[in-house]
N, C-alpha and C positions, 0 to 999 in steps of 0.2 A: 337882173343883174346878180352876179354871183356874190355870196358873202365874202368879205375880205378875210384873207388867211389869218391875220392877227386876231380878228374877232372869233373865229372858230377855235384857234389855239387858246384864247382866253377862256372859252367855254370848257375846254378840256382841262385846263389848269384849275379853274374854279371848282370843278367837280372831282378833282384829283384823279382824272382819267389818263393823264399823260404821266406815265411812271418812268422813273429813272433807276437804273440798277444793272442787273445782269440777267437777261431773259433768254429762254429758249422759245422761239416762235413755233406756231403750228407747223410751219414749213420745215422745222428742224434747224433752221438757221439761228444764230445767236445775235443779240443786239443789246445795246445799253439803254434803249428806249422801248417802251411798249405803250400802245394805245389800247386802253381797256374801255372800249365803246360802251359796254354795259353800264359803266358808272355814269356816263353822260345820259344814256337813253332811259335811265330810270326816272328822269325828270320829264314830265309831259311837255313842258315848254321847249326843252332842247330836242326831244324826240320830234316834235312838230316842226321846229326850225330846220333841223338837219335833213329830215326826210322830205320836208317841203321843197328843199332845194332840188332833190332828186326828182320828185314828182313834177315840179315846174319844168325841169329840163326835158322830160319825156311826155309832157302834157299833150302834145300833138303827134305822138308816134303811134296812135291807134293801138295802144297796148290792150290786150284782152286777158292776159294772165301775168301775175307776178310770181316768180319762184325764187327762193333763197335757200342757201345751205344751212342746215341746223348745226349748231345752235346759235352762233353769233349773228347770223343774218336774219333770223326769224322775226325779231322785233322790228327791224328796219323794213323788211319785206312786207310785213303786215301793215305797217303804217303807210308805206308808199302805195300799197294796193288799196287801202282805205281811201287815201287821198285821190287816187285815180279812179276809184269806184269800180274795181275789177276783182275778179276771183284771185285768191292768193293761196299758194301752197308752199311746201318746203320739202327738200330732200334730206335724207338722213344717211349718215355713214354707217354701213353695215359691212363687217369684215373688211374694213379699210376702203370701201368704195361707196360713193354717193348713189343712193337708190330712192325711188319713190315708194312710199308705204302708205298705210292708212286709207287706201282706196283713192289716193290722189292720182290724177291723170293729166297728161298734156295731150291735147287734141291735135290731130293733123291740121296743118294750116293756121293754127292759132298764133297770134302775134304775142311773143313772150318777152318780158323784161326780167332779166336776172338781177337780183339785188343782194348786196353783201355789206357787212359792216366795215371790214378792213381787208385790203388786198396788199400782199407782199410779193408773192410769186404768182398769184392768180390760180393756184392749184384747184381749190374748191370751185371757183367760178368756171374754170375750164371743164371740170367734171359735170357741172350743171349744164353748160352749153352743149356738151355731148348728149345729155339726156334730151335736150330740146331737139337736137338734130335727129336722134334716133326715133323721135316721135313724129318726124316730118312736120314739125312746127317751124315757125319763122322767128328768128331772133330779132326782136325790136331794139334791143340794146342791153347794156350792162351799166348799172348804177351802184355806187358805193360811197360810204361816208369818207373813209380815209384811204388814200393811195400812198402806201409806204414806198412805192417804187419811183415816185415822182414822174409818172407818165411812161416809164420804161416798159411796163407790161401792156401789151396791145391785144385787144380782143377783136374778133372778126365782125364787129358791129360797132355802131355808135356807142361810145362809153363816156361816163361822166363821174367825177368824184367831187365831193364837197371840199375836200382838203387834199392837196398834194404835198408830200414831204419826201425828201431824199434822206431816209433814215438808214444809217450805215448798218449793214448786216455782215455776219461772218459765218463761214462754214465752221462747224465745231472744232475741227482739227487746226483751224487757223485763227481761232478766237483769242485776241490778246487778253481778254478778261479771264479766260480759262487758264492761259499761260501764267497769269499773275496769281493763280491758285483759287480763283473764284469758282463758284458753282452756279450754273444757270438755273433759275426757277422757271417753272412753266405756268404762267398765268393763262387765263382764258378757258375756253370750253373744254379743252382736252387736257388741262393741266391740274395743278394743285393749289392755285392761288385764288 
């Protein structure tokens, strides 16, 4: 049984991981809300709780490898991989593109689960899915903690999120917060917060 949405939101509020303000997301879009998953995942009990939901969902998917995009997805991917007892790797952005480094490999035919912390446009996940395809591996699914698109982003495989939210986003040129004179801050792995 999936965790109730309000319980998950309470965890984000308790850890001060649901931020309110004016933010520029990794996708370049602007929003008045930001999920800083790292603030939740620093607590082992919440890491176990949230990642456990993803692991339970894919428990019978015959996953052989978990891969996540650095940096936000690494902690989630590592915990899900530990729970599923499978090899776990991550891809890194080099010159603007997700790539495997550090001797990591995806083997042909391997059943791969892609894991991320937050999905807004799905950009990083789609890049990881491309790496899986290029390796002639099989995509077992995509799991993530927060789906900011409220189910609008679809992947070519079974996918699961612990929390779905329809968080309003704006193109920078259409952002009402910018028009009011505000400046978006960039929290997260590629920002300054």
